[in-house]
BARO-768820 format. One record per atom (N, C-alpha, C): residue number from 1; atom name; chain; x, y, z. Coordinates in pm, whole numbers, m for minus. Layout:
BARO-768820
     i   at   ch        x        y        z
   NUM   CA    A        X        Y        Z
...
This chain:
BARO-768820
     i   at   ch        x        y        z
     1    N    A     7050    m5541    m7228
     1   CA    A     6933    m5627    m7217
     1    C    A     6831    m5589    m7324
     2    N    A     6771    m5689    m7385
     2   CA    A     6669    m5667    m7486
     2    C    A     6537    m5632    m7418
     3    N    A     6468    m5532    m7474
     3   CA    A     6336    m5498    m7424
     3    C    A     6242    m5615    m7457
     4    N    A     6168    m5665    m7358
     4   CA    A     6081    m5779    m7380
     4    C    A     5933    m5741    m7383
     5    N    A     5903    m5611    m7395
     5   CA    A     5764    m5565    m7400
     5    C    A     5731    m5513    m7539
     6    N    A     5613    m5550    m7588
     6   CA    A     5566    m5508    m7720
     6    C    A     5425    m5452    m7706
     7    N    A     5404    m5331    m7759
     7   CA    A     5273    m5267    m7761
     7    C    A     5211    m5290    m7898
     8    N    A     5091    m5350    m7901
     8   CA    A     5022    m5374    m8028
     8    C    A     4887    m5303    m8026
     9    N    A     4847    m5251    m8142
     9   CA    A     4728    m5166    m8150
     9    C    A     4640    m5197    m8271
    10    N    A     4677    m5297    m8351
    10   CA    A     4605    m5321    m8476
    10    C    A     4575    m5466    m8500
    11    N    A     4617    m5517    m8615
    11   CA    A     4581    m5653    m8654
    11    C    A     4639    m5759    m8562
    12    N    A     4742    m5727    m8486
    12   CA    A     4796    m5825    m8390
    12    C    A     4704    m5844    m8269
    13    N    A     4591    m5773    m8268
    13   CA    A     4490    m5792    m8164
    13    C    A     4375    m5880    m8212
    14    N    A     4375    m5917    m8340
    14   CA    A     4262    m5990    m8398
    14    C    A     4277    m6141    m8379
    15    N    A     4172    m6204    m8330
    15   CA    A     4177    m6347    m8299
    15    C    A     4197    m6434    m8424
    16    N    A     4154    m6386    m8540
    16   CA    A     4166    m6467    m8662
    16    C    A     4293    m6438    m8741
    17    N    A     4389    m6371    m8680
    17   CA    A     4515    m6337    m8747
    17    C    A     4623    m6436    m8703
    18    N    A     4688    m6502    m8799
    18   CA    A     4788    m6603    m8763
    18    C    A     4905    m6546    m8685
    19    N    A     4943    m6420    m8712
    19   CA    A     5055    m6359    m8640
    19    C    A     5012    m6319    m8499
    20    N    A     4886    m6280    m8483
    20   CA    A     4833    m6252    m8349
    20    C    A     4831    m6380    m8267
    21    N    A     4794    m6491    m8330
    21   CA    A     4793    m6620    m8260
    21    C    A     4935    m6661    m8223
    22    N    A     5030    m6637    m8313
    22   CA    A     5171    m6664    m8281
    22    C    A     5213    m6581    m8159
    23    N    A     5175    m6454    m8159
    23   CA    A     5211    m6366    m8047
    23    C    A     5153    m6417    m7916
    24    N    A     5027    m6454    m7916
    24   CA    A     4966    m6499    m7790
    24    C    A     5026    m6631    m7741
    25    N    A     5079    m6714    m7833
    25   CA    A     5146    m6838    m7792
    25    C    A     5287    m6811    m7739
    26    N    A     5346    m6697    m7777
    26   CA    A     5486    m6669    m7744
    26    C    A     5504    m6544    m7658
    27    N    A     5396    m6505    m7593
    27   CA    A     5400    m6386    m7506
    27    C    A     5290    m6399    m7402
    28    N    A     5299    m6315    m7301
    28   CA    A     5196    m6311    m7197
    28    C    A     5138    m6170    m7191
    29    N    A     5006    m6163    m7173
    29   CA    A     4942    m6033    m7153
    29    C    A     5010    m5962    m7037
    30    N    A     5044    m5834    m7056
    30   CA    A     5105    m5755    m6950
    30    C    A     5007    m5650    m6899
    31    N    A     4949    m5571    m6994
    31   CA    A     4861    m5462    m6953
    31    C    A     4793    m5401    m7076
    32    N    A     4681    m5339    m7055
    32   CA    A     4626    m5249    m7155
    32    C    A     4712    m5123    m7150
    33    N    A     4714    m5047    m7259
    33   CA    A     4795    m4926    m7259
    33    C    A     4754    m4830    m7369
    34    N    A     4815    m4712    m7364
    34   CA    A     4794    m4611    m7468
    34    C    A     4927    m4545    m7500
    35    N    A     4932    m4494    m7624
    35   CA    A     5047    m4415    m7667
    35    C    A     4992    m4289    m7730
    36    N    A     5065    m4181    m7716
    36   CA    A     5026    m4056    m7779
    36    C    A     5068    m4059    m7925
    37    N    A     4970    m4054    m8014
    37   CA    A     4999    m4057    m8157
    37    C    A     4874    m4031    m8236
    38    N    A     4877    m4069    m8363
    38   CA    A     4761    m4059    m8451
    38    C    A     4748    m4192    m8524
    39    N    A     4623    m4234    m8545
    39   CA    A     4595    m4362    m8607
    39    C    A     4522    m4339    m8740
    40    N    A     4563    m4413    m8843
    40   CA    A     4502    m4401    m8976
    40    C    A     4460    m4539    m9026
    41    N    A     4359    m4540    m9112
    41   CA    A     4308    m4662    m9173
    41    C    A     4376    m4681    m9308
    42    N    A     4459    m4786    m9320
    42   CA    A     4529    m4813    m9446
    42    C    A     4445    m4907    m9533
    43    N    A     4344    m4968    m9478
    43   CA    A     4261    m5063    m9550
    43    C    A     4245    m5191    m9471
    44    N    A     4348    m5274    m9474
    44   CA    A     4344    m5401    m9399
    44    C    A     4418    m5392    m9267
    45    N    A     4470    m5277    m9235
    45   CA    A     4544    m5260    m9109
    45    C    A     4552    m5111    m9077
    46    N    A     4585    m5078    m8952
    46   CA    A     4599    m4937    m8914
    46    C    A     4744    m4891    m8924
    47    N    A     4760    m4760    m8926
    47   CA    A     4893    m4698    m8930
    47    C    A     4903    m4602    m8813
    48    N    A     5001    m4626    m8726
    48   CA    A     5027    m4537    m8613
    48    C    A     5144    m4447    m8647
    49    N    A     5125    m4317    m8628
    49   CA    A     5233    m4221    m8645
    49    C    A     5239    m4133    m8521
    50    N    A     5358    m4086    m8491
    50   CA    A     5376    m3989    m8383
    50    C    A     5400    m3856    m8450
    51    N    A     5310    m3763    m8430
    51   CA    A     5315    m3634    m8495
    51    C    A     5365    m3529    m8397
    52    N    A     5407    m3418    m8451
    52   CA    A     5453    m3310    m8364
    52    C    A     5336    m3245    m8289
    53    N    A     5220    m3242    m8353
    53   CA    A     5102    m3176    m8296
    53    C    A     4979    m3264    m8311
    54    N    A     4885    m3246    m8221
    54   CA    A     4755    m3309    m8235
    54    C    A     4749    m3457    m8202
    55    N    A     4845    m3508    m8128
    55   CA    A     4842    m3649    m8089
    55    C    A     4729    m3672    m7989
    56    N    A     4683    m3795    m7982
    56   CA    A     4581    m3835    m7886
    56    C    A     4611    m3978    m7843
    57    N    A     4536    m4028    m7746
    57   CA    A     4557    m4164    m7697
    57    C    A     4519    m4266    m7803
    58    N    A     4614    m4351    m7837
    58   CA    A     4588    m4466    m7923
    58    C    A     4593    m4589    m7832
    59    N    A     4485    m4666    m7834
    59   CA    A     4469    m4780    m7743
    59    C    A     4534    m4906    m7797
    60    N    A     4583    m4986    m7705
    60   CA    A     4641    m5114    m7743
    60    C    A     4666    m5202    m7623
    61    N    A     4745    m5305    m7647
    61   CA    A     4777    m5404    m7544
    61    C    A     4928    m5425    m7540
    62    N    A     4980    m5438    m7419
    62   CA    A     5122    m5466    m7400
    62    C    A     5137    m5615    m7369
    63    N    A     5231    m5678    m7440
    63   CA    A     5265    m5818    m7417
    63    C    A     5411    m5828    m7371
    64    N    A     5436    m5922    m7280
    64   CA    A     5573    m5956    m7242
    64    C    A     5614    m6076    m7325
    65    N    A     5715    m6057    m7409
    65   CA    A     5759    m6160    m7502
    65    C    A     5843    m6265    m7430
    66    N    A     5815    m6393    m7453
    66   CA    A     5890    m6502    m7389
    66    C    A     6035    m6506    m7438
    67    N    A     6055    m6491    m7567
    67   CA    A     6188    m6489    m7627
    67    C    A     6190    m6371    m7724
    68    N    A     6221    m6250    m7673
    68   CA    A     6204    m6128    m7753
    68    C    A     6272    m6131    m7890
    69    N    A     6398    m6174    m7895
    69   CA    A     6468    m6171    m8024
    69    C    A     6399    m6260    m8127
    70    N    A     6359    m6379    m8085
    70   CA    A     6292    m6473    m8177
    70    C    A     6155    m6421    m8220
    71    N    A     6076    m6374    m8125
    71   CA    A     5941    m6325    m8156
    71    C    A     5948    m6205    m8250
    72    N    A     6036    m6110    m8221
    72   CA    A     6048    m5992    m8307
    72    C    A     6099    m6029    m8446
    73    N    A     6189    m6127    m8455
    73   CA    A     6236    m6175    m8586
    73    C    A     6120    m6232    m8667
    74    N    A     6024    m6293    m8598
    74   CA    A     5908    m6351    m8665
    74    C    A     5807    m6242    m8706
    75    N    A     5790    m6139    m8622
    75   CA    A     5690    m6035    m8648
    75    C    A     5739    m5927    m8743
    76    N    A     5870    m5898    m8743
    76   CA    A     5922    m5789    m8827
    76    C    A     5881    m5802    m8974
    77    N    A     5895    m5919    m9038
    77   CA    A     5854    m5929    m9179
    77    C    A     5704    m5905    m9199
    78    N    A     5623    m5947    m9102
    78   CA    A     5478    m5921    m9109
    78    C    A     5452    m5771    m9114
    79    N    A     5534    m5694    m9043
    79   CA    A     5520    m5549    m9037
    79    C    A     5598    m5479    m9149
    80    N    A     5660    m5555    m9239
    80   CA    A     5734    m5495    m9349
    80    C    A     5859    m5423    m9303
    81    N    A     5923    m5477    m9200
    81   CA    A     6039    m5412    m9140
    81    C    A     6157    m5508    m9136
    82    N    A     6275    m5457    m9170
    82   CA    A     6397    m5534    m9151
    82    C    A     6462    m5578    m9280
    83    N    A     6570    m5650    m9263
    83   CA    A     6651    m5696    m9375
    83    C    A     6567    m5772    m9478
    84    N    A     6584    m5737    m9604
    84   CA    A     6512    m5803    m9711
    84    C    A     6377    m5742    m9743
    85    N    A     6333    m5645    m9663
    85   CA    A     6204    m5581    m9687
    85    C    A     6222    m5461    m9780
    86    N    A     6115    m5428    m9853
    86   CA    A     6116    m5316    m9945
    86    C    A     6142    m5184    m9871
    87    N    A     6224    m5099    m9930
    87   CA    A     6253    m4968    m9872
    87    C    A     6167    m4861    m9939
    88    N    A     6121    m4759    m9870
    88   CA    A     6132    m4749    m9725
    88    C    A     6044    m4856    m9659
    89    N    A     6087    m4900    m9542
    89   CA    A     6011    m5001    m9469
    89    C    A     5867    m4955    m9452
    90    N    A     5774    m5050    m9454
    90   CA    A     5634    m5019    m9430
    90    C    A     5615    m4965    m9288
    91    N    A     5677    m5032    m9193
    91   CA    A     5677    m4990    m9053
    91    C    A     5820    m4991    m9003
    92    N    A     5847    m4913    m8900
    92   CA    A     5974    m4920    m8828
    92    C    A     5941    m4955    m8684
    93    N    A     6033    m5024    m8617
    93   CA    A     6011    m5064    m8478
    93    C    A     6096    m4975    m8388
    94    N    A     6029    m4910    m8293
    94   CA    A     6099    m4820    m8200
    94    C    A     6056    m4850    m8058
    95    N    A     6145    m4823    m7963
    95   CA    A     6113    m4835    m7820
    95    C    A     6059    m4699    m7774
    96    N    A     5932    m4700    m7730
    96   CA    A     5863    m4576    m7696
    96    C    A     5786    m4589    m7565
    97    N    A     5755    m4474    m7502
    97   CA    A     5680    m4479    m7376
    97    C    A     5532    m4512    m7397
    98    N    A     5483    m4604    m7316
    98   CA    A     5343    m4646    m7318
    98    C    A     5285    m4621    m7180
    99    N    A     5169    m4558    m7176
    99   CA    A     5100    m4533    m7049
    99    C    A     5016    m4656    m7014
   100    N    A     5037    m4710    m6895
   100   CA    A     4958    m4823    m6848
   100    C    A     4900    m4788    m6711
   101    N    A     4818    m4876    m6659
   101   CA    A     4764    m4857    m6525
   101    C    A     4871    m4861    m6418
   102    N    A     4987    m4921    m6451
   102   CA    A     5099    m4930    m6358
   102    C    A     5200    m4815    m6378
   103    N    A     5170    m4724    m6468
   103   CA    A     5261    m4613    m6497
   103    C    A     5316    m4623    m6639
   104    N    A     5415    m4542    m6670
   104   CA    A     5474    m4539    m6804
   104    C    A     5585    m4643    m6815
   105    N    A     5580    m4722    m6920
   105   CA    A     5682    m4823    m6946
   105    C    A     5730    m4809    m7090
   106    N    A     5848    m4860    m7120
   106   CA    A     5901    m4854    m7255
   106    C    A     5876    m4986    m7326
   107    N    A     5816    m4977    m7445
   107   CA    A     5780    m5096    m7523
   107    C    A     5823    m5079    m7668
   108    N    A     5844    m5191    m7734
   108   CA    A     5859    m5187    m7878
   108    C    A     5724    m5153    m7939
   109    N    A     5726    m5067    m8041
   109   CA    A     5605    m5027    m8112
   109    C    A     5639    m5018    m8261
   110    N    A     5548    m5067    m8345
   110   CA    A     5565    m5053    m8489
   110    C    A     5494    m4926    m8535
   111    N    A     5573    m4835    m8595
   111   CA    A     5522    m4707    m8646
   111    C    A     5518    m4710    m8798
   112    N    A     5412    m4656    m8855
   112   CA    A     5397    m4649    m9000
   112    C    A     5505    m4558    m9057
   113    N    A     5560    m4597    m9172
   113   CA    A     5678    m4529    m9226
   113    C    A     5660    m4484    m9371
   114    N    A     5536    m4475    m9415
   114   CA    A     5511    m4432    m9553
   114    C    A     5414    m4316    m9555
   115    N    A     5379    m4271    m9674
   115   CA    A     5292    m4154    m9691
   115    C    A     5153    m4179    m9633
   116    N    A     5099    m4075    m9573
   116   CA    A     4963    m4080    m9519
   116    C    A     4861    m4026    m9618
   117    N    A     4905    m3984    m9736
   117   CA    A     4817    m3924    m9836
   117    C    A     4701    m4018    m9868
   118    N    A     4580    m3966    m9859
   118   CA    A     4461    m4043    m9893
   118    C    A     4409    m4134    m9783
   119    N    A     4479    m4142    m9670
   119   CA    A     4434    m4228    m9560
   119    C    A     4339    m4151    m9469
   120    N    A     4236    m4219    m9420
   120   CA    A     4145    m4155    m9326
   120    C    A     4192    m4179    m9183
   121    N    A     4175    m4077    m9102
   121   CA    A     4220    m4084    m8963
   121    C    A     4117    m4159    m8878
   122    N    A     4166    m4238    m8785
   122   CA    A     4082    m4307    m8686
   122    C    A     4094    m4225    m8558
   123    N    A     4014    m4120    m8549
   123   CA    A     4032    m4021    m8442
   123    C    A     3998    m4074    m8303
   124    N    A     3929    m4189    m8295
   124   CA    A     3901    m4248    m8164
   124    C    A     4027    m4310    m8105
   125    N    A     4125    m4340    m8192
   125   CA    A     4249    m4404    m8145
   125    C    A     4232    m4551    m8110
   126    N    A     4119    m4610    m8148
   126   CA    A     4090    m4750    m8113
   126    C    A     4058    m4827    m8240
   127    N    A     4153    m4908    m8287
   127   CA    A     4136    m4981    m8413
   127    C    A     4025    m5084    m8405
   128    N    A     4015    m5159    m8296
   128   CA    A     3912    m5262    m8284
   128    C    A     3773    m5200    m8286
   129    N    A     3753    m5089    m8219
   129   CA    A     3627    m5016    m8222
   129    C    A     3598    m4967    m8363
   130    N    A     3700    m4918    m8430
   130   CA    A     3686    m4869    m8567
   130    C    A     3639    m4981    m8660
   131    N    A     3695    m5101    m8645
   131   CA    A     3655    m5215    m8726
   131    C    A     3507    m5248    m8704
   132    N    A     3463    m5245    m8580
   132   CA    A     3323    m5275    m8550
   132    C    A     3230    m5171    m8614
   133    N    A     3273    m5045    m8615
   133   CA    A     3193    m4939    m8676
   133    C    A     3184    m4954    m8827
   134    N    A     3292    m5007    m8888
   134   CA    A     3295    m5025    m9033
   134    C    A     3204    m5136    m9080
   135    N    A     3183    m5237    m8994
   135   CA    A     3106    m5356    m9038
   135    C    A     2968    m5355    m8988
């Protein structure tokens, strides 16, 4: 069975993003959630990495995808992941544990897959809050 849950923590939460709008048309809100990791500011989007040490709660939203295979096929290129994308992939998609109010669930998550050199850390773990602070 295909996992039909996706955890998003960055630009897929923005109302003015066409891919976020696609997601909200093709998925249903499931829960707020957090993942243990580190968040970095790449410029126009955040980068989530899972480190061996020093992880903290990174905030996001879990969606239940109506047609998981189709939705992920549409989102993968946006995340720089999959066939035809430049190697190494910008992000990789992995099934990882997400803490929600209903307990821990497994969701697809896009993890940053390139160098973190020169990137500033978003130590609050909240990309939307970080954007508000920047502007």
